[in-house]
N, C-alpha and C positions, 0 to 999 in steps of 0.2 A: 093189237095189244100195245101198251105203252112201255116206254123205256124203263120206268121204275119197276115194273113187274119182273123184267129180266134181271135188272141189277140186284134186286132184292133176292132173287133166286141164287145168283152168283155169290152174294154175300152170306147166304146160308152155307154154301160149300166152303167159301174162304172168307170168314168174317173180317171186316176192316180192322177190328181190334188186334188182329194177329200181324199187321204190318209193322215194320221196323220204324223207329222214331223218325228217321230221316226221310221216310217215304211219303208219297202223295197218291195213295190209291183212291178209287172211287170215281164218281162222275166229275170230270175236269172241265168240260165244255158242254153246254147244251141244256135243254129243258127235259127234266125227268118225266114230265107229263105228256111229252110228244109221242105220237103213235110211231111205231117202228115200221119202216118199209122193208129193208133188209139189213143184215149185219155183215160187216167186213172185219175179219180177225187178222191182226198183224202183231209182229214182235215189237215194232217201233211205230211211232207216228211221224211221218214226214209229209211234205207237200205232195210228193208223188203218190203216197198211200191215199191221201185225201182225194186226189184227182181220180184215183182208181175207184174210190167209194162212189164218187159222182157217176162214173161210167157204169157202175153196177147197180145204181139206184139204191145205195145204202145210205141211210141217214144216221147210222150208229157205227162207230169204229171202236172195237174192243182191242186194246193193246196190252201187252205184258208190261212194257216200260212206260211210265208216265211221261207225257209230253212236257209237263211243267213240274219241276221239283221245288223251285223257289218262287217267291212272289214276283209278279210282273208289275213294274211301275208304269210302263208305257207299252203301247201297241202300235209301233210305227213300221213294223216289217223289217227291222234292221238285221235280224238273224232268222235262222230256220224255225225256231220256236214261235216267234212273233208272226212270221209269215203263215205258219200252219194254223195258229189260233185265228188270225184274221180270215183266212180262207174258210175255216170250219164255220165260223159265225156267219159269214156271207152266204154260205151254201146250206145253212141249217143242218150241219152235221154235228152230232154229239160225239164226244170222246170220253171213253171210260178206260181206266187203268186197273189191272188186277196183277199186282207185282209181288212184293214180299209176303203179302197175305197168302198168295197162291204157292209161293216157295215153302211156306211154313206149315202147310196142312198135309195130313195123310192123303196119299193119292194125288198130290200136287205136282209141281214141276220136277222135283227130284225123284219122285216115284215114277214119273214118265221116263226120265233118263234110265232108271233101273229097269223099266219095262223094255226099253229099246235094247238094253244090254242083256236081256234075258235073265236078270238076277232073280234069285229065289230067297224066300224068307226075309223079305225086305222090311227094315225098321227105320225109324227116325234116328239119325246119327247123334244129334245133340238135342234131346227133349227140352222143352221150355218149362221153367218153373213160373209160379205166380200167375197162372192162367186159370186156376180152379178156385171154386168156392164151395163151402159146405153150409147147408141149411139144416138147422135143428128146430123141429116144431113139435109142440105138445097138443094133444087132443084126445077126445074120448075114444075108447077102444073100438066101439062099433063104427066109427067114422074113418078108422085108420086105412082100411083097404081102398076106399074111395079116394081119399087124399093121396095115398101112395100111387095109385094108377094115374091120377091127374098129374102128379109131379113127373112120373116117367114119360107121359105123353108130351110134357113140356121140354123134355131133353135132359132131365136129371137122372142120375143113377146109371150112367154109362161109363164104364171103366175099361179101356182097351177093348178086348174082344167080348166083353160081358155087358149085358144090358140088365135093367131092373135090379140094380144093386142098391141096397139100403141096409140100415141097421136099426133094430127096434128093441126097445126095453120098456118094461112096465113099471109103473109107480103110482103114487097118490098125489093128485093135484088138489089144491085148496083155494077157495075164493069166497068173497062175500059181496054180492052185487049191491050197488047203491040204489037209491029210490028211483033214479031215471033209467036204470039198466033194463035191458030186455034179454034176460039170460036164456040160453038154450036148455040148461039144466038148473034146477033150483028156483028160488024166489028172491025178490028184492029184499035186502035187509037180513037175509038168512045165510049163515055160514055153511059152506058145503065142502065136503071131501069126496073126490071122485076118482075112480080108477081110470088112469090115462096111459097112453103110450107116448114115448119119446121116439120120434122118427128122425133119422139122419140120412141125408143124401148128398152126394157130391155132384157138381155140375160145372160146365165151362162158364167162366165169369161173364162172358158176353150175353149169356142167357138169363142173367139175373132178373130183369123185369118180367120176362115170360114165366119164369119159375115162380116168382112171387105172386103174379097174377093168378096162376093156376092154384096156388095155395089159398089165396083169399077167396076165390070163387068156389072152392070145394071144401072149405073148412066150415064147420057148423057154429063155431063160437062167434059171439059179437066182438070180443076182443081176443085176438089170437096171440098166444104166447109162443114166440119164436126168436131165434137169433141167427145171424150170419157170421161166417168166418172166412177170411181170405186164407188159403192154405198154400204152403210153399212146395208141396209135392210136385215133382216133374210130371208134366202131361206127356205120356208116351206117344200120343197121337199128333202132337204139335211140336214143331221145332225145325232146326236147320239140318240140311243134308239128309242123306239116306245111306244105308249100308245093307248089303246082301251078298249072296254067294253065286258065283258062276256055276252052271250045271256040272262042269268038270274042271280040273286043274289045267292050266296052260303054262307054257314057258313064256319068258319075257317077249320073245319075238312073236309067238303065237297070239299072245294077249294084245300086243300093239296092232297086229294085223286085224284081229277080231274087233277091236275098238274102232279102228279106221273104217272098217266095213259097216259095222252096225250104226255108227253115227255119221256116216257119209262125209268123212273128213279129208281135207287136202293135206294137212300136216299135223303132227303131234310134237309138242315140246315135252321132253320127259327126262326123268333121272333113271339111271340104271339100277337094277335090283341085284346085280351080281349073280344072275342066273337062278334066282329062287323061283319056286313055283308060285303061280298066281291063282287064287281062288276067291278070297274075300275082297269085295270091292266097295269102297266108299265113294259117293258122288255128291257134287254140289254144283248146281247150275250157276253160272256167273262167277263172281269173285268168291273164292272158297278157301283162301290160305288161312283164314281164322279158324278153320275146322281141322287143320292138320293134326294137332295134338289129340283131338277126339278120334280121328281115323286111326292113329297109331295105337291109342289106348284100347280101341275096339278090336285091334288085331288085323286091320286091313292090310292086304298085300299091295294094293294099289289105290290111289286117290285120283279120281277123274274130276277135273274142275277147269277153271280158266283164270286168266289175268294174273298169273304168277310173275313176280318180279325176279330179276336175276339172283339177288342174294337170298331170296326166300327158298330157292331150289336146294340150297345147301342144308336146309332144315330136314331134308329127307334122311340124311345121315346113314345112307345105305340100308335103312330099315324098311323103306316103302317106296314104291314107284309113284312119283308125282307125274301125272299126265295132264298137261295143259292143252286142251283141245280148242280153245278160243271161246270168247264170250258168246258171240252169236251162235256158234256151232253147238254150244252146250245147252242153249235155250230155244233153239229154233223149233223144236217139236212141241213147245208150249202152245203154239198155234193150234196144232192138232188136238191137244188136250182141251183147250177152251171150246173148240167146236164140238168135241165129244160131250162135254158137260152140258152145253146148250141143247144139243140134239136129243139128249135123253129126256128132256122135258118139253121142248117146244118144236112144233112142226108147222106153225102158221106163218113163218117167214123163212127166207133163205139165209144161211150162214156161209159166207164165202171165206176161203183162205186167201189172204193177200198173195198176189203173184210177184210183188215187188221185193227184190233182194235189198233189204235195208242195212246189210252189213257194210259199215264204212271201211272195213279192212279188206284189201284185195291181196291175192297171192300171185307171185310171178313164178311160173314153173319153168 
């Protein structure tokens, strides 16, 4: 199978449209039409990771962090990024990044952290707005069910835990076909009034082309009356961070020990909670300080994240434990998540977890 088949599958799970503006997800190096030998999954792309790919006969490296964030003007090997790109090209290794788009989806990076911590009733911490659209389409009553089912099959009508969601109203449509028209109902030059249904469905904006194609293929009219709306509703399945509950309350010390054990940590930088009980936990892989107000507003007792600056710890204000576990440590299990996603669909090549520790930060005990 070719690389494009795998990346398209990954992008159904974590659409590229959900990445943040600063990000660079997708195929970064390589030919999308190349056949896959094996796949190596890593948190980062370094020269050592690419050498490991060669040793395991992998011609595709899938990483959480993009190797390239900004444009490269030269490839002279002067830094680790250029060295890695040159090595990948010389050895026909493709590099694919699945970063903030995987952070922002349900069952993505933050839900993996929640799973490691055994959290229950997990939800997105800060749902995204402006990721949804609404289609309103008019057509004859007898065609409504066929059209409705086609739109559902294209991904429309899913809202949270509910599928096949739509709204339907009846009314009278009018039209007069001209001399060149080929009307499904009525005759050219003759005014018509027809009982019609108005059908409304909501869908993720990245499915726009797919939904419109389904509408066009399954509508009986020559000229389809419809319109689209961008809607500002928050999408509860897409967004930053996650929040859920521990199976039982823990003291501060018990929680820190639990966190250290479940995430296999060397050290935790944290703020004290003044001995409050800990139950509701907010999480964010990588840099998460921008979500502190959301965690507080949601009533979290602790916020597990990384890359906190000294002065930002004061923002806890004794209301919440901020637990900084380290960037690498917060996202390392993303490798397992990516392999799990791939393995559910594909068995005709091997997916290896990289054995290279790419964490640039070391700890002296």
